[in-house]
N, C-alpha and C positions, 0 to 999 in steps of 0.2 A: 849423182843419183843417191837418193835416200834408201837405205836397206834396212828392213825390219827383221830383227831376230825373233822368229816365231817360237822356235823350240830349240832347247839345248839339253840333251839327255846323255848323261854319262852312266854307263853300265859297268860296274866293277868286274863282273864275271859273266860272260854270255853262257846261258844255260844250254844244254845239249840240243834241244829241239829248235830253239830260236836261232842258234848258231847254224844248224843244218838248214833251216828254212832260209836264212839270209844267204848262205852260200849257194843254195839251189836257185833262188829267184834273182839274186843280184847278178850284175854283169861284170863285176870287177873281180877282185881277189877274195876268194872265200875265207871267212874266218873259221876257227875251230872253237870247241867248247873251252870255257875258262879264259878266252881272250877278253881283254877290256875293250869296250866299244863306245863310240861317241856318235850320236845322231844330231845333226844340225839342220834345221829347217829355216829358210828365209823367204822374204818376199821383197821384190819380185823374184822370179826364178832364175833368170839368166846369170846373175852374179855368183851363183853357186860354183861356177867354173873357176872364178878367181879365188873363192874360199878354198876350193880343192887345191889350187896351185900354191897358195900360201901355206897350207897345212903340210903338204907333201914336201915342200922345200925346207920346212922347219924341222921335220921329224922323220922317223922310220916307219910311222904308221901307214897302213895300206887301206885303200878304199874298196869296199864291197858293193856299195850302192851309190849311184848318183842319178837322181831323177830331176830333169829340167822341164818344168812346165812354165807357161807364161806367168801364172800367178805365183807359184811357189817353187822353190828349189830345195832338194833334199840331198844330204851327204851323210854316208856312214864311213867311219874310219875305225880300224881295229889294230891291235898289236898285243902280244903276250905280256909286254911290260906296260903296266898302268901308267908309268911316268911318261912314256912316249905318247900315249893317247891324251893324257892331260896336257902335255906340252902342245900337241896339235890344237887342242881346244883353246889354250891361251893365245896361240897365234891367230886363230880365227876370231876370237873376241877382240884382240888388238886391232885387227884389220877392220872389223865392224865398228870399233870405237864404243863398245859397251861392256858391261860386266855380265857375269852369269845371271844375276838377278834382273838383267834387262830383258830377259826372255818373257814371253807371255805365260802367265799362270794358266795351266790347262783347265778345261772343264770337261766333265763327263757328260756327253750329250745324251747317251742312253746306255742302259745295261739291263739284261734280263737273263734268267735261267729257265730253260725249257726242260722239264723233267720227263724222263722216259720217252725219248724221241720215237716217233712213228717211222716205220720202214721207208715209206715213200718220201717222207720229209728228209730222212737221211740221204736218200738217193739224190734228191735235188740239190742238197748242200754239197754232196760229193762231186757233182759235175762241175762245180765252180770254185773248188778249193785247190790250193797248191801245197798243202800240208798233208797230214795223215787223214785216213778215212774216219768219218763219223759212223759209229756202229749203232744200229737200232737198239733201243732200250736204254742207252746211256743218257745222262743229263748233258745239256748243251748250254754253254755260257757265251753270250754275245755282248760286246761292248763297243762303244764309239767314243772317240775323244776329239777335241778341237783345242789346239792344232793337232794335225795328224800324227806327227812323229812321236808324241808321247805314248802312243799305243805300244811302242816297243818296251817302254818301262813297265807297262801293265803286263805284257806277255812274259817278260823276264821274271818279274816278281811273283806272278802266278805260278810259273814253273818251279821257282824255288820253294814255294809254299806247299805244293801238293803234287800228287801223282796224277797228272792230267795229260791229255793228248792235244797237241797243237794242230788245229785243222787249217787255220788261215790267219794271216796278218797282212793288213794293208796300211803301211806307215806313211803314205803320201796322198795328196789331194786335199779336198776341203775338210774331210773327216778321216781319222784313223779308225780302222775296224779290226777287231779281234774275235776269233771263234775258237773255243776250246771245248773238249768233251771229256767225259769220264764218269766214274761212279759218283753218286749224288753227294756224299759227304766230301769227297775230294774236290768236286766242282764248287761247292759252297766255300771251302777254304781258299781255293784259287781266286774266286770272285772277290772275297773279302780282301785278300792281299793285293789284287790288282786295283781295286777301288781306293784302298788306303794309300797305295804308292802314288797314284795320280793326284789324289787330293792333298798329299803332303808336299807337292812341289811348290817352291816359292818363286814368285815372279811378279811382273806388273799386271794389274787387272785392267782389262780392256772392256769397254762398253760395246756390246754386240747388239745389232738391230734385231 
């Protein structure tokens, strides 16, 4: 079976909110802030089980997230020691027979900042989020990536760059989605960092229909 490496995302230090969100929404072992983290997305989805097996047998890294869809599979691994996480990544790449640059270069599908969010808009967002609440009057940053797993890089770098609130992250499926809120200047800084991080990823360029 031919397996396509869609995303390979190494995070040197999980930021507090992304670590908490991953631990809250994942069904595996929760990470904590400052853990190194690796996100791997492949197609088709089912072989992600074998990728997990290879990584866990090779290292002490632990999984927080494993999503198995028919089209795509997603795995997150973390450990306080960056070396353990990097070794897990090397094991995965060896199994897949590719280098890190064999991943797909991500594209930003959409991004926007909504300023001074209306109260009823905030309420509708809050009913479908798994992170912190969106407060009326704040600015609201929304972003989509393809492949989906790269949205974790955007979220982590945005949190490094600014004092913002993480409302929601969806790192699996056809597109990754990020929602963050905060004061206008902080959201602008977070958006800039998120966009730069995703655009700076090297990989193979694929032609999309």
